[in-house]
VOGU-3710 file (C-alpha; in Angstrom, 3 decimals, decimal comma):
1> mimnntsdhh> 16,919/5,514/10,289  13,045/4,458/10,243  11,319/6,516/12,965  9,596/3,835/15,030  7,323/4,786/17,695  7,710/3,577/21,075  4,391/4,024/22,725  2,554/0,959/23,550  -0,685/1,873/21,690  1,099/2,141/18,448
11> rcdrqrpmsv> 3,528/-0,605/18,676  4,528/-3,607/20,698  7,410/-3,027/23,167  9,888/-5,197/21,210  9,952/-2,601/18,333  12,453/-0,079/18,535  14,385/2,443/16,168  16,856/0,594/13,972  19,376/1,998/11,575  20,614/0,078/8,505
21> avwasaaisv> 24,007/-0,714/10,222  22,285/-1,829/13,322  20,021/-4,030/11,267  22,768/-5,538/9,308  24,640/-6,639/12,466  21,327/-7,985/14,062  20,625/-9,948/11,034  23,852/-11,803/11,486  23,213/-12,607/15,191  19,937/-14,350/14,537
31> avvslsgsvc> 20,992/-16,165/11,371  22,061/-19,734/10,580  24,593/-17,956/8,321  24,313/-14,426/7,422  26,399/-12,537/4,680  25,750/-8,883/4,090  22,007/-8,907/4,316  21,166/-12,190/2,881  17,801/-13,728/4,117  18,998/-16,023/6,810
41> waaepdvarp> 16,509/-15,524/9,701  16,142/-18,102/12,395  12,657/-19,868/13,292  11,676/-22,096/16,024  13,615/-25,409/15,593  11,480/-28,531/15,105  8,146/-26,874/15,435  5,096/-28,147/13,503  3,744/-25,255/11,543  0,072/-24,798/10,286
51> nvlwiscedi> -0,808/-24,371/6,689  -2,509/-21,085/5,962  -4,622/-20,175/3,044  -5,595/-16,533/2,271  -8,669/-15,900/0,054  -8,795/-12,384/-0,483  -11,378/-10,414/-2,613  -11,546/-6,902/-3,824  -13,413/-3,785/-2,999  -15,955/-4,858/-0,555
61> spdlgcygds> -17,022/-3,674/2,732  -18,544/-6,037/5,439  -21,640/-6,258/3,185  -22,184/-9,951/3,941  -24,974/-11,804/5,662  -22,639/-12,918/8,475  -22,205/-9,209/9,250  -25,874/-8,658/9,458  -26,570/-7,318/5,982  -30,101/-8,584/5,221
71> yavtptidrl> -29,621/-7,748/1,565  -26,584/-10,027/1,076  -26,721/-13,580/-0,307  -23,387/-15,004/0,833  -23,986/-18,675/2,200  -20,309/-19,958/1,864  -18,887/-17,081/3,746  -21,489/-17,140/6,317  -20,911/-20,748/6,890  -17,165/-19,973/7,025
81> aaegvrfdqv> -17,881/-17,366/9,741  -20,057/-19,805/11,678  -17,042/-22,137/11,406  -14,598/-19,526/12,492  -14,126/-16,115/14,138  -15,744/-13,010/12,529  -13,476/-9,945/13,269  -15,606/-6,856/13,256  -13,091/-4,112/13,570  -10,843/-4,721/10,716
91> fshagvcapt> -9,407/-1,603/8,809  -7,080/-0,913/5,803  -4,598/1,980/6,120  -5,730/3,114/2,784  -8,910/2,984/0,751  -7,199/1,780/-2,446  -5,501/-1,482/-3,493  -1,736/-0,593/-4,212  -0,965/1,391/-1,095  -2,979/-1,176/0,915
101> rsgiitgmyp> -0,975/-4,059/-0,469  2,386/-2,498/0,058  1,666/-2,131/3,751  0,240/-5,803/3,997  3,201/-7,496/2,306  5,821/-5,348/4,460  3,830/-4,911/7,592  4,988/-1,239/7,379  2,885/1,974/6,690  3,242/3,145/3,180
111> tsigthhmrc> 3,641/6,763/4,342  6,735/5,558/6,255  8,299/3,561/3,350  7,320/5,567/0,439  4,621/3,829/-1,230  1,754/5,923/-0,299  0,937/7,480/-3,741  -1,267/5,268/-5,941  0,782/3,383/-8,767  4,162/4,747/-7,508
121> qgvpppevrc> 7,445/2,759/-7,546  8,896/2,940/-3,955  12,145/2,403/-2,577  11,732/0,950/0,825  14,439/1,293/3,478  16,932/-1,764/3,023  15,696/-3,707/6,162  12,152/-3,908/4,770  11,194/-7,261/3,101  8,150/-9,054/1,870
131> fteylraagy> 7,007/-10,993/4,854  6,839/-14,100/2,841  10,507/-14,341/2,731  10,759/-14,947/6,470  8,173/-17,831/5,906  10,127/-19,344/2,958  13,380/-19,225/5,196  11,323/-21,279/7,806  10,507/-23,877/5,159  7,005/-22,730/3,962
141> yctnnvktdy> 5,976/-23,079/0,437  4,678/-19,628/-0,461  2,351/-19,111/-3,408  0,413/-16,041/-4,801  -2,526/-16,325/-7,169  -1,975/-13,691/-8,619  -2,136/-9,911/-7,658  0,668/-8,213/-6,205  0,452/-4,506/-6,706  2,921/-3,935/-3,891
151> qfappatawd> 4,038/-0,533/-5,494  7,450/-2,190/-6,228  8,168/-5,144/-8,271  7,780/-8,503/-6,420  11,265/-9,903/-5,850  11,781/-13,513/-6,969  12,538/-14,292/-3,270  9,091/-13,344/-2,100  7,204/-16,355/-3,633  7,822/-19,849/-4,660
161> ensrtahwrg> 5,193/-19,426/-7,335  3,500/-16,295/-8,290  1,017/-16,924/-11,111  -2,567/-17,557/-12,310  -1,825/-21,197/-11,515  -0,191/-20,827/-8,197  -1,421/-23,491/-5,902  -0,506/-25,350/-2,624  -0,378/-28,476/-4,592  2,979/-27,560/-5,768
171> rqaeqpffav> 4,763/-28,083/-2,700  6,982/-30,896/-1,470  5,370/-33,721/0,616  4,670/-32,660/4,219  5,859/-29,188/3,483  3,770/-26,395/5,164  2,252/-23,884/2,824  1,076/-20,245/2,710  -1,114/-19,785/-0,288  -2,989/-16,637/-1,359
181> inlttthesr> -5,851/-16,728/-3,809  -7,013/-13,335/-4,759  -10,500/-12,926/-6,256  -11,291/-9,926/-8,599  -14,749/-10,697/-9,059  -16,018/-7,945/-6,773  -13,581/-5,211/-8,155  -14,921/-1,719/-8,717  -14,819/-2,287/-12,616  -17,028/-5,228/-12,528
191> irmpksnark> -19,885/-3,230/-11,256  -19,972/-1,186/-14,484  -18,784/-3,596/-17,021  -21,781/-5,975/-18,153  -19,332/-8,122/-20,220  -16,670/-8,591/-17,761  -15,997/-12,214/-16,281  -17,649/-11,285/-13,121  -20,908/-10,662/-14,859  -20,462/-13,923/-16,630
201> lvaqlteqer> -20,414/-15,602/-12,948  -23,421/-13,473/-12,217  -25,272/-14,874/-14,971  -25,095/-18,396/-13,419  -26,847/-17,148/-10,377  -30,291/-18,349/-9,792  -33,228/-15,922/-9,552  -33,285/-16,400/-5,735  -29,485/-15,174/-5,591  -30,101/-12,063/-7,619
211> hdpkqavlpp> -30,516/-8,848/-5,911  -33,650/-6,601/-6,560  -32,390/-3,024/-6,990  -35,724/-1,846/-5,538  -34,916/-3,649/-2,040  -31,360/-2,104/-1,928  -30,807/0,039/1,153  -28,667/2,918/0,025  -26,326/5,147/2,125  -27,928/8,641/2,534
221> yypdtplvrr> -25,020/10,267/0,715  -26,372/8,513/-2,457  -29,308/9,998/-4,637  -31,877/7,363/-4,710  -32,367/6,630/-8,479  -32,780/3,677/-10,396  -29,288/3,871/-11,867  -27,691/4,133/-8,403  -29,872/1,187/-7,296  -28,734/-0,724/-10,195
231> dwanyadnit> -25,046/-0,276/-9,346  -25,742/-1,332/-5,649  -27,471/-4,478/-6,917  -24,682/-5,279/-9,325  -22,165/-4,974/-6,479  -24,261/-7,313/-4,450  -24,636/-9,697/-7,130  -20,844/-9,834/-7,773  -20,311/-10,683/-3,965  -22,732/-13,666/-4,389
241> amdaqvagil> -20,855/-14,730/-7,402  -17,441/-14,413/-5,394  -19,166/-16,544/-2,724  -19,551/-19,293/-4,950  -15,598/-19,050/-5,993  -14,889/-19,254/-2,240  -16,805/-22,343/-1,944  -14,914/-23,928/-4,926  -11,610/-23,094/-3,081  -12,790/-24,674/0,225
251> rdleqdglad> -13,999/-27,779/-1,534  -10,366/-28,220/-3,162  -9,022/-27,747/0,323  -11,405/-30,448/1,731  -10,945/-32,882/-1,116  -7,023/-32,657/-0,648  -7,617/-33,616/2,927  -6,070/-30,496/4,282  -9,217/-28,615/6,093  -7,998/-30,010/9,524
261> etivwfwgdh> -4,468/-28,795/8,895  -5,079/-25,385/7,494  -6,041/-22,055/8,939  -8,181/-20,061/6,585  -8,591/-16,445/6,048  -11,064/-14,599/4,104  -10,729/-10,738/3,814  -11,397/-7,762/1,712  -8,541/-5,402/0,430  -10,547/-2,255/1,322
271> grglprgkrw> -14,088/-0,779/1,054  -16,612/-1,022/-1,639  -15,936/0,062/-5,112  -18,404/2,882/-5,189  -18,367/6,849/-4,770  -17,238/7,765/-1,207  -16,249/4,196/-0,596  -13,113/3,318/-2,305  -10,291/5,749/-2,259  -11,571/7,296/0,813
281> iydsglqvpl> -10,744/6,866/4,347  -14,270/6,838/5,754  -15,243/3,485/7,114  -16,928/2,919/3,834  -13,438/2,810/2,342  -11,394/1,402/5,129  -13,493/-1,317/6,833  -13,416/-4,692/5,522  -14,647/-8,140/6,492  -12,108/-10,676/8,076
291> iirvppkwrg> -12,936/-14,078/8,817  -10,537/-16,632/10,155  -11,250/-20,417/10,651  -8,979/-22,388/12,788  -8,965/-26,086/13,019  -8,946/-27,524/16,503  -5,299/-28,763/16,216  -4,105/-25,209/15,934  -6,324/-23,241/18,289  -3,653/-23,524/21,085
301> rtmpddpnav> -1,070/-22,197/18,945  -3,175/-19,503/17,435  -4,496/-18,120/20,681  -2,132/-19,614/23,446  -3,680/-17,857/26,486  -7,285/-18,693/25,257  -7,983/-21,462/22,721  -11,788/-20,933/23,174  -11,399/-17,262/21,720  -10,972/-19,036/18,278
311> qpgtvndeli> -13,578/-21,557/18,326  -16,351/-21,715/15,983  -19,060/-18,980/15,875  -16,739/-16,473/17,889  -16,866/-12,736/17,223  -13,816/-10,512/17,760  -14,210/-6,627/18,295  -10,666/-5,753/18,609  -9,230/-3,173/16,501  -7,028/-4,692/13,691
321> afidfaptml> -5,005/-2,823/11,089  -3,768/-4,390/7,816  -0,205/-3,831/8,642  -0,979/-6,302/11,660  -1,341/-9,131/8,844  2,408/-9,697/8,455  3,429/-9,916/12,003  0,338/-12,096/12,681  1,398/-14,777/9,962  4,901/-14,940/11,163
331> smagvavpdy> 3,693/-15,170/14,877  1,328/-18,125/13,856  4,014/-19,719/12,032  6,439/-19,599/14,868  8,835/-17,167/13,108  10,306/-14,284/15,074  8,829/-10,970/14,046  11,278/-8,641/12,880  11,961/-5,516/15,057  11,495/-2,929/12,262
341> iqgqaflgpe> 7,912/-4,076/11,399  5,320/-1,467/12,504  2,306/-3,845/12,664  1,549/-5,944/15,716  0,392/-9,754/15,874  -3,119/-10,335/17,084  -2,890/-14,157/16,912  0,065/-16,339/17,735  2,744/-16,793/20,508  3,776/-13,156/19,870
351> rdeprryiha> 0,237/-11,713/20,165  0,354/-8,170/21,410  -1,970/-6,187/23,376  -5,125/-5,065/21,519  -4,949/-1,861/19,705  -6,382/1,567/20,765  -6,222/3,001/17,510  -6,018/2,364/13,730  -4,562/4,962/11,282  -5,076/5,620/7,602
361> hrdrmderyd> -3,999/7,907/4,895  -5,111/9,207/1,454  -2,497/10,634/-1,038  -2,371/10,685/-4,840  -5,408/8,754/-6,147  -4,314/8,124/-9,722  -4,097/11,511/-11,534  -5,325/13,766/-8,519  -3,503/14,770/-5,475  -4,971/14,974/-2,112
371> liravrdkqf> -3,315/14,638/1,387  -5,639/13,330/4,209  -4,854/11,430/7,517  -7,120/9,653/9,878  -7,162/8,057/13,347  -9,861/5,942/14,805  -10,753/4,279/17,993  -13,597/1,912/18,389  -16,021/4,955/18,409  -14,614/8,035/17,114
381> kyirnfmphl> -12,965/9,000/13,870  -10,725/12,030/13,312  -9,844/13,238/9,838  -7,209/15,898/9,024  -7,432/17,578/5,588  -4,064/18,960/4,803  -5,380/20,092/1,462  -8,527/21,784/2,602  -8,648/24,025/-0,530  -9,490/21,103/-2,499
391> tyaqnigyme> -12,817/19,627/-3,254  -13,818/16,250/-2,316  -15,122/15,882/-5,880  -11,975/16,095/-7,883  -12,317/14,428/-11,213  -10,464/10,871/-11,375  -10,838/9,533/-14,644  -11,288/5,733/-13,714  -13,599/6,669/-10,938  -15,835/8,734/-13,401
401> emptmqemrr> -16,675/5,743/-15,299  -18,971/4,523/-12,456  -22,719/5,196/-13,366  -23,263/6,167/-9,917  -20,520/8,935/-9,951  -21,974/10,023/-13,345  -25,458/10,368/-11,734  -24,317/12,320/-8,750  -22,643/14,751/-10,993  -25,659/15,140/-13,187
411> lhaanqlvgp> -27,876/15,865/-10,345  -25,432/18,278/-8,789  -25,200/20,286/-11,957  -29,047/20,339/-11,981  -29,215/21,259/-8,183  -31,246/18,265/-7,451  -29,029/16,791/-4,562  -30,297/17,093/-1,118  -29,043/16,847/2,421  -25,978/14,485/2,739
421> qklyfrptkp> -25,883/13,983/-1,055  -24,370/17,523/-1,266  -21,430/16,972/0,911  -19,110/15,501/-1,728  -19,541/18,510/-3,941  -18,526/21,231/-1,387  -15,731/23,425/-2,994  -13,555/23,069/-0,021  -13,002/20,559/2,767  -12,893/21,425/6,437
431> ieelydtead> -9,574/21,260/8,154  -10,759/18,888/10,717  -13,559/16,175/10,582  -14,754/14,265/13,621  -17,371/11,410/13,666  -19,097/9,354/16,207  -19,147/6,127/14,110  -21,551/4,381/16,467  -24,198/7,104/16,365  -23,335/8,174/12,816
441> pheinnladd> -21,939/5,238/10,698  -22,014/6,898/7,543  -19,862/9,793/8,732  -21,939/12,749/7,687  -22,241/14,717/10,806  -19,122/16,407/11,526  -18,676/17,042/15,276  -15,206/18,884/15,038  -16,740/22,235/16,116  -19,024/20,809/18,706
451> pahyntlqrl> -17,717/21,848/22,154  -19,308/18,709/23,647  -16,589/16,732/21,850  -13,655/19,027/22,323  -11,773/16,770/24,615  -12,250/13,853/22,051  -10,856/16,099/19,171  -7,864/16,966/21,226  -7,303/13,434/22,004  -7,363/12,294/18,596
461> rgeltewmqs> -5,583/15,280/17,075  -2,580/14,638/19,330  -2,633/11,011/18,475  -2,720/11,596/14,736  0,311/14,038/15,218  2,217/11,507/17,382  1,708/8,658/14,823  2,712/10,700/11,844  5,963/11,901/13,515  6,582/8,249/14,891
471> vgdigmipep> 6,468/6,569/11,463  8,152/9,392/9,750  5,114/10,156/7,645  6,508/11,592/4,206  3,074/12,673/2,687  3,756/16,303/3,001  6,849/16,123/0,854  5,302/16,901/-2,835  5,867/13,838/-5,043  8,178/15,415/-7,398
481> efdalkrfgg> 10,520/16,461/-4,500  10,160/12,905/-3,102  10,864/11,298/-6,390  13,989/13,386/-6,792  14,991/12,267/-3,195  14,366/8,486/-3,378  16,269/8,034/-6,739  19,358/10,194/-7,053  19,160/11,811/-10,590  16,040/9,800/-11,326
491> ewaqtaapqa> 18,126/6,663/-12,007  17,198/3,429/-10,714  19,865/1,422/-8,559  20,630/-1,983/-9,589  21,399/-4,736/-6,990  24,994/-6,101/-7,205  25,454/-9,538/-8,520  25,883/-12,279/-5,947  29,156/-13,880/-5,160  29,698/-17,480/-4,394
501> nvasarnadd> 32,229/-19,578/-2,322  32,007/-23,328/-3,306  33,672/-25,691/-0,900  34,112/-29,410/-0,821  31,473/-31,104/1,316  32,991/-34,630/1,371  34,267/-36,299/4,540  35,158/-39,560/5,802  31,590/-40,342/6,999  29,876/-39,338/3,657
511> krpenavtvt> 28,904/-42,733/2,398  27,397/-41,185/-0,982  29,510/-41,994/-4,024  29,331/-38,700/-5,668  31,224/-35,648/-4,843  29,293/-32,823/-2,949  30,044/-29,145/-2,560  28,520/-26,503/-0,014  27,568/-23,263/-1,632  27,839/-19,986/0,310
521> lrcatvgasi> 26,327/-16,823/-1,480  26,654/-13,287/-0,665  25,654/-9,718/-1,985  27,462/-6,425/-1,525  24,180/-4,478/-1,679  22,768/-3,653/1,724  19,236/-5,269/2,116  19,561/-7,691/-0,608  18,031/-11,264/-0,843  19,348/-13,862/-3,061
531> ayavqsgsad> 17,405/-16,178/-5,187  18,989/-19,335/-6,762  18,005/-22,248/-8,988  19,721/-25,453/-9,600  20,096/-26,658/-13,146  21,531/-30,097/-12,079  23,501/-31,726/-9,335  20,864/-31,293/-6,270  22,031/-33,304/-3,226  19,699/-31,426/-0,714
541> aatsndpqhw> 16,082/-32,862/-0,482  14,889/-29,327/0,234  16,452/-28,035/-3,110  14,360/-27,834/-6,379  15,973/-29,067/-9,533  13,438/-26,911/-11,701  15,595/-24,082/-13,310  12,481/-21,845/-13,496  11,854/-22,160/-9,772  13,723/-19,609/-7,778
551> llyskpvrlr> 14,533/-20,797/-4,304  15,301/-18,158/-1,335  18,811/-18,456/-0,167  18,762/-18,554/3,559  21,775/-20,822/4,463  24,620/-22,638/2,767  23,457/-25,192/0,383  24,764/-28,578/-0,067  24,821/-29,879/-3,790  26,309/-32,348/-6,160
561> aggtlrakac> 29,767/-31,370/-7,383  29,634/-30,719/-11,310  26,254/-29,045/-11,735  25,495/-25,423/-12,350  23,716/-22,996/-10,032  21,967/-19,776/-11,174  21,753/-17,025/-8,727  20,671/-13,350/-8,717  20,014/-10,770/-6,098  16,881/-8,570/-5,442
571> rlgfrdsktv> 16,307/-5,544/-3,199  12,901/-3,766/-2,957  12,806/-0,859/-5,124  16,137/-1,671/-7,070  16,517/-3,426/-10,297  17,442/-7,115/-9,829  21,010/-8,060/-10,436  22,050/-9,939/-13,577  21,892/-13,551/-13,278  25,114/-15,313/-12,760
581> miplqpgtid> 25,867/-18,995/-13,617  28,003/-20,659/-10,988  29,848/-23,851/-11,784  29,702/-26,110/-8,564  33,487/-26,721/-8,200  35,392/-25,626/-5,058  36,491/-22,052/-5,029  35,379/-18,513/-4,710  33,591/-17,205/-7,688  33,739/-13,668/-9,004
591> pqklsssppq> 30,374/-12,991/-10,547  32,307/-10,440/-13,152  34,161/-13,425/-14,509  30,922/-15,323/-14,959  29,191/-12,944/-17,067  29,955/-10,585/-19,930  27,378/-7,973/-18,285  29,102/-4,637/-17,365  29,890/-4,086/-13,492  26,884/-3,569/-11,522
601> taevnsahwr> 26,048/-0,958/-8,781  26,763/-2,520/-5,230  25,384/0,584/-3,329  23,220/3,667/-3,976  25,421/6,674/-4,762  24,048/8,411/-1,833  22,502/7,636/1,480  18,898/6,213/1,567  16,262/8,825/1,244  15,309/7,908/4,971
611> tqlqesgllg> 18,564/8,796/6,289  18,725/11,911/4,339  15,413/13,186/5,661  16,532/12,468/9,246  19,506/14,519/8,772  17,740/17,287/6,981  15,220/18,264/9,570  12,729/18,690/6,862  9,781/16,733/8,204  9,808/18,659/11,350
621> elhaikqlds> 9,621/22,106/9,301  6,734/20,535/7,205  4,874/19,498/10,269  5,420/23,066/11,642  4,097/24,776/8,602  1,058/22,705/8,299  -0,004/23,562/11,879  -0,540/26,937/10,445  -3,590/25,674/8,402  -6,018/26,627/11,187
631> vgseavpryl> -4,679/29,910/12,385  -6,157/32,200/9,552  -4,545/35,512/8,694  -2,049/35,224/11,538  -0,177/32,737/9,371  0,690/35,240/6,580  3,903/36,516/7,993  4,967/32,845/8,731  4,268/31,954/5,279  6,254/34,935/3,799
641> ealdsehssv> 9,135/33,858/5,880  8,882/30,228/4,757  9,216/31,491/1,124  13,056/31,752/1,883  13,247/28,335/3,414  16,013/26,090/2,129  13,561/23,435/1,594  11,514/23,618/-1,540  8,981/21,525/-0,054  8,415/24,271/2,631
651> rywavvglhr> 8,337/26,922/0,069  5,630/24,848/-1,825  3,258/24,848/1,098  3,961/28,431/1,870  2,667/29,490/-1,655  -0,316/27,208/-1,065  -1,108/28,570/2,222  -0,919/32,201/0,959  -3,085/31,356/-2,008  -5,641/29,969/0,293
661> lltdqqsier> -5,687/32,809/2,749  -5,307/35,863/0,642  -8,490/37,115/-1,181  -8,418/41,000/-1,004  -6,595/42,874/-3,559  -4,624/44,932/-1,229  -3,060/41,851/0,526  -2,472/40,096/-2,839  -0,492/43,094/-4,015  1,912/43,193/-0,927
671> vrksiakllt> 2,907/39,467/-1,716  2,720/39,346/-5,564  6,411/40,267/-6,117  7,441/37,611/-3,548  5,490/34,922/-5,378  6,825/36,070/-8,838  10,370/35,782/-7,805  9,496/31,991/-7,369  9,038/31,416/-11,105  12,815/31,493/-11,803
681> skqapvtria> 14,454/28,300/-13,085  16,652/28,440/-9,834  13,562/27,292/-7,948  12,526/23,786/-7,728  9,818/22,728/-10,292  7,058/22,073/-7,672  7,576/25,595/-6,170  7,565/27,157/-9,751  4,273/25,385/-10,442  2,648/26,595/-7,285
691> aarvlcdwge> 3,785/30,125/-7,703  2,472/30,001/-11,505  -0,852/28,676/-10,126  -1,303/31,472/-7,689  -0,252/34,113/-10,349  -2,868/32,888/-12,875  -5,604/33,473/-10,292  -4,159/36,707/-9,236  -4,472/37,945/-12,748  -1,035/37,638/-13,920
701> pgraievlve> -0,888/34,584/-16,187  1,567/35,583/-18,953  4,971/34,381/-17,538  3,141/31,733/-15,218  1,561/30,165/-18,290  5,077/29,864/-19,819  6,456/28,176/-16,803  3,586/25,514/-16,777  4,058/24,837/-20,355  7,889/24,448/-19,749
711> llshksdsvr> 7,404/21,912/-16,969  4,695/20,039/-18,952  7,736/18,718/-20,880  9,969/17,988/-17,806  11,614/14,505/-17,597  9,758/13,564/-14,228  6,356/12,227/-14,449  5,326/13,696/-11,394  6,439/17,231/-12,298  4,510/16,952/-15,528
721> lhaaialgev> 1,315/15,736/-13,681  1,743/18,887/-11,507  2,052/21,146/-14,327  -0,967/19,512/-16,039  -3,068/19,877/-12,904  -2,115/23,485/-12,577  -3,148/24,140/-16,241  -6,360/22,540/-15,560  -7,297/24,673/-12,779  -6,458/28,174/-14,109
731> gesaraalpy> -9,545/28,195/-16,327  -9,419/30,455/-19,415  -5,826/31,336/-18,847  -4,970/27,775/-20,052  -6,134/28,749/-23,712  -2,837/30,172/-24,138  -1,351/26,624/-23,707  -3,896/24,857/-25,649  -1,530/23,369/-28,354  0,730/22,006/-25,545
741> iqasmsdpsk> -2,237/20,562/-23,622  -3,324/18,723/-26,685  0,305/17,365/-27,167  -0,039/15,988/-23,602  -2,444/13,314/-25,089  0,562/11,451/-26,239  2,522/11,893/-22,900  4,044/8,587/-21,600  2,047/9,072/-18,457  -1,623/8,018/-18,543
751> yvqrvgrhtl> -2,235/10,285/-15,707  -0,945/13,306/-17,474  -3,035/12,153/-20,460  -6,325/11,931/-18,259  -5,772/15,467/-16,762  -4,957/16,866/-20,133  -8,152/15,372/-21,722  -10,197/16,598/-18,823  -8,952/20,118/-19,386  -9,643/20,122/-22,912
761> tnlaek> -13,140/19,058/-22,313  -13,584/21,892/-19,958  -12,201/24,312/-22,206  -14,468/22,988/-24,992  -17,562/23,539/-22,980  -17,001/27,091/-22,253
//
């Protein structure tokens, strides 16, 4: 079961807990026809629907002229804001693209559906869909150009077209469209890559459009050097180049005569791609621009209770979260918002009450683990560091390529950073952070220990705990443990092939000379969607005859007899079924007779990981043990007791807690044997790695290094990554494993390679 929150400030009243079994029966009740989870959701009948165009760009904060940035040169976006609504309080739930996009496309928090680590491959609960399937079922032509990055493969059922050439122009006449065009010009990498396409676009800017590095206004946590100023100016130049691309897209819309029929969204996917921005859950990493232009025709539908609220030049300061995008799109399109979705609509007939809070998370960023959660109201931000023993300044290879990051490290090594510039390099993090974002927009003055803000701290602390519990936050489960849980035996499940029933559609009133059939498709895999394509014989005006264009099956299809239909089934986090070829002749079709492929998995061998977690009580135990972070030495007896927990995740955190707390030799000697017992192969890999890491620091590296070397060859990528990180943290003790660290340079995981390379560099410098 997905653990949905029922409090009004998290979720709208319509949302409620829903198990897989309940969802399956609910789908049938609202469908035109529904068979075992096929996508057949009902929409408002005979309702005119607006076109919607999303123009998204990457790695930018609200550093635009329309948001008051005097350094910016953004005439097109400023004009769009003057013609529409500027939203001032819009936040991602993560400071990096892939977890962000998994939440946008599903309307679900990544920490709830298992897509929270960067570049992981999630297995969301079976009810979770890409929201575009609901739009397609309602008749929308949905295109994406071109980035997906959802933490699962985009199913064929999500988009009518998903390519670098995808465009609204591929739709049928009068068909409403939802089109996404993603611009990469402002991506982090374009700041530091002079030969990138972005720099080619920048080269076309006039002298007046270029940004003078000397005029840049830097955040106080950056050193003020020419190199840092150059990066900031490059970032601003890229935004201006992107602004020109937006102009071209809007020009196409105008030339096609669609501007008065189309609601336009412009937004960024997370904060600016510079240090302490991207990847972090400070506002510099979370807050983004959002501008929505609503033509007069659609203002009443977009804001039924107050159409003037979306008239040109309006500013909206409601708190908006990225997971609200999906339900808002459905609401605007006149499509019922599914109960399981965790976001809430901020426009359209299903608009909810404004939010009181937004929530955010930071988990593994590329090759480095962290665990941070945040909650923010309109003024205060509360941050909870669940790995306070880790520095902010972990080495992340991709991030280290940024010249500003290199400059910060150089000056830190030379002891030349001052004031807030030093914050990033503190060896540990505070357990709690609290910021007044109005008085301190750069979030550098931590108020967590200020008695004057005790009540605010308590309120936001409680809100964060309630949110984590309500969405079933799985972030405290170490990734190797979660990987083993989400895919039994590490094996990917495959969706069962669809089955078909082909019935004659001729009747006495049918005047057409050709025979016709009605095709009904079903799939045995719970949560599957079905895609199909017709190779010949279409009798349905809404059916494509393009065999390369996968259509979404949402209700029985009427086709000419004698043709052939291709079909496959998809479920998020599963492998697609084999494609079956279905002859359009009356009769029930067994897919195994249509294909020479071996029998396929209809169901997972065990219950979905969400169900297993609910039954195990693990999340409750993890919350309890992490409450010990702030109680000091009083936690030691509890940690020692937790070393015998039936859950390896709990044992892992107990080891981490003891490692953080015990510094005197006498205390270490009392628990050394207990920790050493965890090295045995009977223990879970993540527990063994944690224990080995501790023993190396406590002067007993022999057997510990052997364990780390052993697990550096484990079949699981995340286990090998944990082992590689531990070897990188034990200093000179790692020399005993030098040949194995060198061998990791050919590891299948680029993250393991990066960690090993960094470890080798550190050892070479000593």
